[in-house]
KEZA-84240 format. One record per atom (N, C-alpha, C, O): x, y, z; atom name. Coordinates in pm, 1 decimal. Atoms other than C-alpha are relative to their C-alpha. Example, Ala and Ser with C-alpha at 12.3 -4.5 7.8 and 13.67 -1.06 7.14 Angstrom:
BEGIN
{{89.0, -119.0, 0.0}, "N"}
{{1230.0, -450.0, 780.0}, "CA"}
{{90.0, 120.0, 0.0}, "C"}
{{193.6, 118.1, 66.5}, "O"}
{{-82.0, -119.0, -6.0}, "N"}
{{1367.0, -106.0, 714.0}, "CA"}
{{-77.0, 109.0, 73.0}, "C"}
{{-26.1, 219.8, 89.9}, "O"}
END
This chain:
BEGIN
{{-84.8, 62.5, 36.0}, "N"}
{{2376.5, 19018.7, 752.2}, "CA"}
{{140.1, -42.8, 183.4}, "C"}
{{205.1, 34.1, 254.2}, "O"}
{{-89.5, -18.3, -117.5}, "N"}
{{2593.3, 18874.9, 1054.5}, "CA"}
{{136.2, 104.4, -0.2}, "C"}
{{190.9, 125.7, -108.4}, "O"}
{{-210.1, -60.6, -23.8}, "N"}
{{2981.4, 19090.9, 1177.1}, "CA"}
{{9.5, -115.4, 129.5}, "C"}
{{-44.6, -164.1, 228.7}, "O"}
{{-151.1, 95.2, -147.1}, "N"}
{{3253.1, 18882.1, 1366.2}, "CA"}
{{105.0, 141.5, 46.3}, "C"}
{{175.7, 223.0, -12.9}, "O"}
{{-94.8, -110.2, 45.7}, "N"}
{{3410.7, 19102.5, 1515.6}, "CA"}
{{142.6, -29.8, 116.4}, "C"}
{{118.7, -140.8, 164.1}, "O"}
{{-43.4, -8.8, -87.9}, "N"}
{{3716.4, 19129.6, 1775.3}, "CA"}
{{-13.1, -18.2, 173.2}, "C"}
{{-121.9, 37.1, 188.7}, "O"}
{{38.8, -63.8, -108.0}, "N"}
{{3696.6, 19143.3, 2159.8}, "CA"}
{{-63.1, 181.4, -8.9}, "C"}
{{-158.0, 256.9, 11.9}, "O"}
{{-78.1, -124.1, -96.4}, "N"}
{{3940.4, 19428.5, 2169.4}, "CA"}
{{-80.1, 95.5, -125.8}, "C"}
{{-28.4, 206.9, -134.8}, "O"}
{{43.0, -102.6, 59.9}, "N"}
{{3687.2, 19600.4, 1873.9}, "CA"}
{{-99.8, 19.9, 97.2}, "C"}
{{-86.1, 99.3, 4.1}, "O"}
{{206.2, 22.5, -39.5}, "N"}
{{3327.6, 19606.1, 2065.1}, "CA"}
{{5.4, 182.4, -0.7}, "C"}
{{-108.7, 213.5, -35.1}, "O"}
{{42.6, -94.1, -50.6}, "N"}
{{3349.4, 19977.1, 2131.4}, "CA"}
{{12.5, 73.2, -172.8}, "C"}
{{-1.9, 195.3, -178.5}, "O"}
{{60.4, -67.1, 117.3}, "N"}
{{3319.5, 20064.8, 1749.5}, "CA"}
{{-135.0, -58.5, -59.5}, "C"}
{{-197.9, -19.9, -158.1}, "O"}
{{126.4, 114.4, 29.1}, "N"}
{{3037.9, 19812.6, 1727.8}, "CA"}
{{-126.5, 105.2, 117.4}, "C"}
{{-213.5, 171.1, 60.5}, "O"}
{{37.9, -73.4, -120.9}, "N"}
{{2880.9, 19992.1, 2114.0}, "CA"}
{{-35.5, 201.0, -16.3}, "C"}
{{-129.2, 277.5, 6.8}, "O"}
{{52.4, -129.5, 55.9}, "N"}
{{2948.8, 20331.9, 1983.3}, "CA"}
{{-107.8, 71.0, -133.1}, "C"}
{{-111.6, 185.0, -179.2}, "O"}
{{17.0, -28.0, 123.0}, "N"}
{{2758.3, 20328.5, 1700.3}, "CA"}
{{-281.6, 30.0, 52.9}, "C"}
{{-392.2, 46.9, 1.5}, "O"}
{{120.8, 31.2, -138.9}, "N"}
{{2413.3, 20313.5, 1989.9}, "CA"}
{{-22.1, 95.5, 18.2}, "C"}
{{72.8, 171.7, 36.9}, "O"}
{{-39.3, -182.1, -78.0}, "N"}
{{2273.7, 20651.4, 2092.4}, "CA"}
{{-32.1, -50.6, 122.4}, "C"}
{{-64.1, -167.4, 144.5}, "O"}
{{-20.2, 44.1, -189.9}, "N"}
{{2271.4, 20655.2, 2493.5}, "CA"}
{{-125.8, 122.8, 8.9}, "C"}
{{-189.5, 190.7, -71.6}, "O"}
{{70.8, 139.0, -57.0}, "N"}
{{2082.8, 20620.0, 2724.6}, "CA"}
{{-9.5, -119.7, -96.2}, "C"}
{{-1.3, -86.2, -214.4}, "O"}
{{3.7, 78.9, 106.7}, "N"}
{{2050.8, 20259.6, 2549.7}, "CA"}
{{-70.2, -103.8, 157.0}, "C"}
{{-19.1, -111.2, 268.8}, "O"}
{{64.0, 131.0, -60.5}, "N"}
{{1801.1, 19965.4, 2722.1}, "CA"}
{{37.1, -153.1, -81.4}, "C"}
{{29.1, -211.7, -189.4}, "O"}
{{-73.5, 173.1, 51.2}, "N"}
{{1959.7, 19625.9, 2737.5}, "CA"}
{{-118.8, -72.6, -94.4}, "C"}
{{-68.8, -171.5, -147.9}, "O"}
{{15.6, 32.2, 87.2}, "N"}
{{1706.1, 19535.5, 2523.8}, "CA"}
{{-11.6, 10.5, -147.3}, "C"}
{{-31.5, -62.2, -244.6}, "O"}
{{-55.7, -140.8, 164.2}, "N"}
{{1769.2, 19795.8, 2237.6}, "CA"}
{{121.7, -76.0, -74.1}, "C"}
{{142.8, -117.9, -187.9}, "O"}
{{-128.0, 58.1, 8.7}, "N"}
{{2086.0, 19665.5, 2273.9}, "CA"}
{{40.8, -134.0, -5.7}, "C"}
{{159.9, -150.0, -32.1}, "O"}
{{19.0, 64.4, 84.9}, "N"}
{{2007.4, 19318.0, 2210.0}, "CA"}
{{-92.8, -79.6, -175.2}, "C"}
{{-114.6, -180.3, -242.6}, "O"}
{{117.0, -31.6, 169.0}, "N"}
{{1782.4, 19384.2, 1877.9}, "CA"}
{{105.4, 54.1, -82.4}, "C"}
{{153.3, 5.8, -185.0}, "O"}
{{-105.0, -70.9, 113.3}, "N"}
{{2020.9, 19612.7, 1739.8}, "CA"}
{{127.0, -105.8, -46.8}, "C"}
{{177.3, -123.3, -157.7}, "O"}
{{-134.7, 49.5, 88.1}, "N"}
{{2326.0, 19365.6, 1799.9}, "CA"}
{{-30.8, -149.4, 6.9}, "C"}
{{54.7, -222.3, 57.1}, "O"}
{{-4.8, 119.7, -4.7}, "N"}
{{2171.5, 19037.1, 1760.2}, "CA"}
{{80.8, -23.7, -120.7}, "C"}
{{150.4, -116.8, -80.3}, "O"}
{{-109.5, -0.6, 94.7}, "N"}
{{2401.3, 19037.0, 1416.8}, "CA"}
{{150.3, -40.1, 2.2}, "C"}
{{229.7, -77.2, -84.3}, "O"}
{{-144.1, -42.6, -20.5}, "N"}
{{2705.8, 19072.7, 1636.2}, "CA"}
{{73.5, -155.8, 56.9}, "C"}
{{33.6, -203.5, 163.1}, "O"}
{{-64.1, 78.7, -69.5}, "N"}
{{2935.9, 18778.1, 1693.4}, "CA"}
{{109.6, -19.3, 84.0}, "C"}
{{138.5, -138.8, 77.8}, "O"}
{{-143.3, -56.7, -75.8}, "N"}
{{3268.0, 18878.1, 1932.8}, "CA"}
{{49.3, -145.5, -25.3}, "C"}
{{-26.3, -240.4, -46.4}, "O"}
{{-114.4, 61.3, 45.6}, "N"}
{{3529.9, 18666.8, 1865.1}, "CA"}
{{93.2, -5.0, 133.3}, "C"}
{{199.5, 52.6, 110.2}, "O"}
{{-97.2, 31.1, -87.9}, "N"}
{{3712.1, 18572.8, 2236.0}, "CA"}
{{115.5, -96.9, 8.1}, "C"}
{{126.4, -171.8, -89.0}, "O"}
{{-105.4, 39.6, 6.7}, "N"}
{{4018.5, 18423.8, 2331.8}, "CA"}
{{-30.8, -153.7, -23.5}, "C"}
{{45.9, -231.0, -80.9}, "O"}
{{44.1, 137.9, -85.3}, "N"}
{{3848.6, 18107.1, 2434.3}, "CA"}
{{-180.2, -35.0, -69.4}, "C"}
{{-258.3, -81.9, 13.4}, "O"}
{{88.7, 20.4, 2.6}, "N"}
{{3523.3, 18076.6, 2212.9}, "CA"}
{{-5.5, 163.6, -120.8}, "C"}
{{66.5, 257.1, -156.1}, "O"}
{{72.6, -117.7, 39.7}, "N"}
{{3296.6, 18297.4, 2029.4}, "CA"}
{{-162.1, 48.1, 45.6}, "C"}
{{-235.8, -43.9, 10.2}, "O"}
{{157.3, -52.9, 20.6}, "N"}
{{2910.8, 18489.1, 2108.0}, "CA"}
{{-70.7, 85.0, -23.0}, "C"}
{{-4.0, 177.2, -70.1}, "O"}
{{11.6, -42.8, 57.9}, "N"}
{{2686.4, 18651.6, 2035.2}, "CA"}
{{-94.6, 59.4, 87.8}, "C"}
{{-187.3, 12.3, 153.7}, "O"}
{{19.8, -91.1, -26.6}, "N"}
{{2643.9, 18983.9, 2126.1}, "CA"}
{{-147.3, 57.5, 73.1}, "C"}
{{-185.9, 99.4, 182.3}, "O"}
{{159.8, -20.0, 3.1}, "N"}
{{2306.5, 19045.6, 2118.4}, "CA"}
{{-85.3, -70.4, 113.0}, "C"}
{{-179.4, -33.1, 182.9}, "O"}
{{61.2, 57.2, -120.9}, "N"}
{{2255.4, 18762.1, 2337.3}, "CA"}
{{55.3, 10.6, 156.5}, "C"}
{{-1.4, -14.7, 262.8}, "O"}
{{-84.9, -31.6, -114.5}, "N"}
{{2499.9, 18841.3, 2585.3}, "CA"}
{{-41.3, 107.3, 88.4}, "C"}
{{-50.6, 104.6, 211.1}, "O"}
{{48.5, -104.5, -109.9}, "N"}
{{2380.6, 19172.7, 2682.0}, "CA"}
{{-127.5, -4.2, 52.2}, "C"}
{{-159.3, 60.0, 152.3}, "O"}
{{121.9, 32.2, 4.0}, "N"}
{{2021.9, 19032.0, 2640.9}, "CA"}
{{1.1, -38.9, 182.5}, "C"}
{{-90.5, -20.6, 262.7}, "O"}
{{38.3, 92.9, -177.2}, "N"}
{{2098.9, 18851.9, 3021.0}, "CA"}
{{43.5, 91.2, 153.8}, "C"}
{{63.3, 60.3, 271.4}, "O"}
{{-29.8, -102.2, -89.7}, "N"}
{{2172.6, 19184.1, 3174.7}, "CA"}
{{-120.5, 30.5, 84.5}, "C"}
{{-234.2, -9.5, 59.4}, "O"}
{{98.7, -5.2, -113.8}, "N"}
{{1994.4, 19306.9, 3492.9}, "CA"}
{{47.6, 153.0, -29.3}, "C"}
{{112.9, 175.8, 72.5}, "O"}
{{-55.1, -116.0, 7.7}, "N"}
{{2101.1, 19656.3, 3402.2}, "CA"}
{{-158.4, 28.6, -24.5}, "C"}
{{-243.6, -53.5, -58.5}, "O"}
{{134.0, -67.8, 10.9}, "N"}
{{1788.4, 19927.5, 3400.4}, "CA"}
{{53.7, 57.6, -199.6}, "C"}
{{1.4, 33.2, -308.4}, "O"}
{{-27.7, -90.7, 164.6}, "N"}
{{1986.8, 20151.6, 3074.6}, "CA"}
{{149.5, 32.4, 96.8}, "C"}
{{168.7, 41.3, 218.1}, "O"}
{{-58.7, -8.0, 53.6}, "N"}
{{2300.5, 20205.7, 2976.5}, "CA"}
{{43.5, 149.9, -21.3}, "C"}
{{32.2, 186.9, -138.2}, "O"}
{{-40.8, -142.7, 87.8}, "N"}
{{2435.3, 20598.6, 2962.3}, "CA"}
{{111.8, -2.4, -48.5}, "C"}
{{117.4, 102.7, -112.3}, "O"}
{{-111.6, -32.6, 137.2}, "N"}
{{2759.0, 20573.2, 2764.2}, "CA"}
{{75.8, -162.6, -11.1}, "C"}
{{68.9, -252.5, 72.7}, "O"}
{{-83.4, 98.8, 58.9}, "N"}
{{2984.6, 20310.9, 2572.6}, "CA"}
{{45.3, -65.5, 79.8}, "C"}
{{39.6, -188.3, 86.4}, "O"}
{{-122.3, -1.4, -126.6}, "N"}
{{3207.4, 20325.7, 2855.9}, "CA"}
{{-137.0, -119.5, 173.9}, "C"}
{{-128.4, -214.8, 251.4}, "O"}
{{96.6, 150.7, -93.2}, "N"}
{{2903.3, 20134.7, 3091.5}, "CA"}
{{-33.0, -66.3, -70.9}, "C"}
{{-16.9, -177.7, -21.2}, "O"}
{{-17.3, 174.2, -13.0}, "N"}
{{2830.3, 19881.1, 2899.3}, "CA"}
{{94.1, -50.8, -100.4}, "C"}
{{73.8, -161.2, -150.9}, "O"}
{{-196.4, 31.3, 3.9}, "N"}
{{3174.5, 19836.7, 2777.5}, "CA"}
{{20.4, -95.8, 189.0}, "C"}
{{39.0, -209.1, 233.5}, "O"}
{{-15.5, 87.7, -121.0}, "N"}
{{3198.7, 19736.3, 3116.3}, "CA"}
{{-96.7, -123.7, 87.7}, "C"}
{{-51.5, -215.1, 156.8}, "O"}
{{18.9, 124.2, -5.2}, "N"}
{{2925.9, 19522.8, 3178.1}, "CA"}
{{-31.3, -95.3, -89.0}, "C"}
{{-120.1, -177.3, -65.6}, "O"}
{{17.6, 127.6, 98.5}, "N"}
{{2937.4, 19300.8, 2894.4}, "CA"}
{{170.6, -45.4, 50.6}, "C"}
{{199.5, -164.6, 61.6}, "O"}
{{-128.1, 79.7, -60.3}, "N"}
{{3288.4, 19231.4, 3019.4}, "CA"}
{{-63.1, -79.1, 105.9}, "C"}
{{-76.4, -200.1, 87.5}, "O"}
{{25.5, 48.6, -87.9}, "N"}
{{3147.5, 19173.5, 3353.5}, "CA"}
{{-63.7, -172.4, -29.2}, "C"}
{{-29.5, -276.9, 26.1}, "O"}
{{86.2, 97.2, 116.2}, "N"}
{{2895.9, 18927.6, 3101.4}, "CA"}
{{91.1, -167.4, -8.7}, "C"}
{{71.9, -287.9, 7.7}, "O"}
{{-77.8, 135.0, 139.0}, "N"}
{{3184.3, 18737.0, 2911.0}, "CA"}
{{-13.1, -141.5, 142.0}, "C"}
{{-80.8, -141.8, 244.9}, "O"}
{{-14.0, 62.1, -37.1}, "N"}
{{3297.0, 18412.3, 3025.1}, "CA"}
{{125.9, -4.3, 79.6}, "C"}
{{181.6, 105.4, 78.7}, "O"}
{{-134.1, -84.3, -115.7}, "N"}
{{3608.3, 18417.9, 3276.4}, "CA"}
{{130.8, -33.0, -152.0}, "C"}
{{190.8, 67.9, -188.9}, "O"}
{{-50.8, 5.4, 66.7}, "N"}
{{3817.0, 18271.4, 2997.6}, "CA"}
{{12.8, 81.0, -126.3}, "C"}
{{114.9, 59.4, -191.6}, "O"}
{{58.8, -124.5, 97.5}, "N"}
{{3697.2, 18554.6, 2733.4}, "CA"}
{{162.8, 83.7, -22.2}, "C"}
{{202.4, 63.7, -137.0}, "O"}
{{-60.4, 24.4, 23.1}, "N"}
{{4015.4, 18697.0, 2768.2}, "CA"}
{{139.1, -62.8, -7.1}, "C"}
{{244.8, -23.7, -56.6}, "O"}
{{-95.4, 149.3, 2.1}, "N"}
{{4226.0, 18410.1, 2803.6}, "CA"}
{{90.6, -57.8, 161.5}, "C"}
{{18.0, -26.6, 255.9}, "O"}
{{-70.2, 90.0, -69.1}, "N"}
{{4461.4, 18221.7, 3063.1}, "CA"}
{{-108.3, 126.3, 80.4}, "C"}
{{-157.1, 232.3, 41.0}, "O"}
{{35.9, -47.9, -97.7}, "N"}
{{4312.2, 18312.3, 3382.6}, "CA"}
{{102.0, 95.4, 78.4}, "C"}
{{206.8, 33.0, 61.8}, "O"}
{{-125.9, -26.3, -91.0}, "N"}
{{4576.7, 18558.3, 3634.5}, "CA"}
{{159.5, -6.3, -78.9}, "C"}
{{268.0, -4.8, -20.8}, "O"}
{{-119.4, -31.8, 82.1}, "N"}
{{4825.8, 18574.5, 3291.0}, "CA"}
{{-27.1, 104.8, -68.4}, "C"}
{{-131.6, 130.5, -128.3}, "O"}
{{-42.6, -151.6, -42.8}, "N"}
{{4971.1, 18914.8, 3277.5}, "CA"}
{{86.4, 21.3, -231.3}, "C"}
{{191.5, -37.7, -256.1}, "O"}
{{-96.0, -52.8, 80.7}, "N"}
{{5103.8, 19047.4, 2884.6}, "CA"}
{{149.8, 15.5, 82.3}, "C"}
{{248.5, -55.9, 64.4}, "O"}
{{-69.8, -62.9, -147.8}, "N"}
{{5311.0, 19236.4, 3206.8}, "CA"}
{{97.5, -47.2, 9.2}, "C"}
{{210.0, 2.7, 9.5}, "O"}
{{-75.3, 72.7, -109.6}, "N"}
{{5430.7, 18953.4, 3339.1}, "CA"}
{{182.3, -38.7, -27.9}, "C"}
{{250.0, -45.6, -130.5}, "O"}
{{-142.1, 51.1, 103.0}, "N"}
{{5773.0, 18852.8, 3292.2}, "CA"}
{{12.2, -200.1, 91.6}, "C"}
{{98.2, -279.9, 54.4}, "O"}
END
């Protein structure tokens, strides 16, 4: 069954994994997860499989790597912030 989640809900999915975890394990365990971005969608497993990391020690570490692998427009327009006046 395919799951679709918003990017801001990614920690819930990643917290289901047992750490430390290798990118290949994340790719296999999360191949059914589609992440909705501000501009499109990505498959979580496929995205993490492109990582060059050896393993992830925590949800935070995996989340940080995932954010670096996402397209530039994943969270919205570049250089835009809700806090800007």
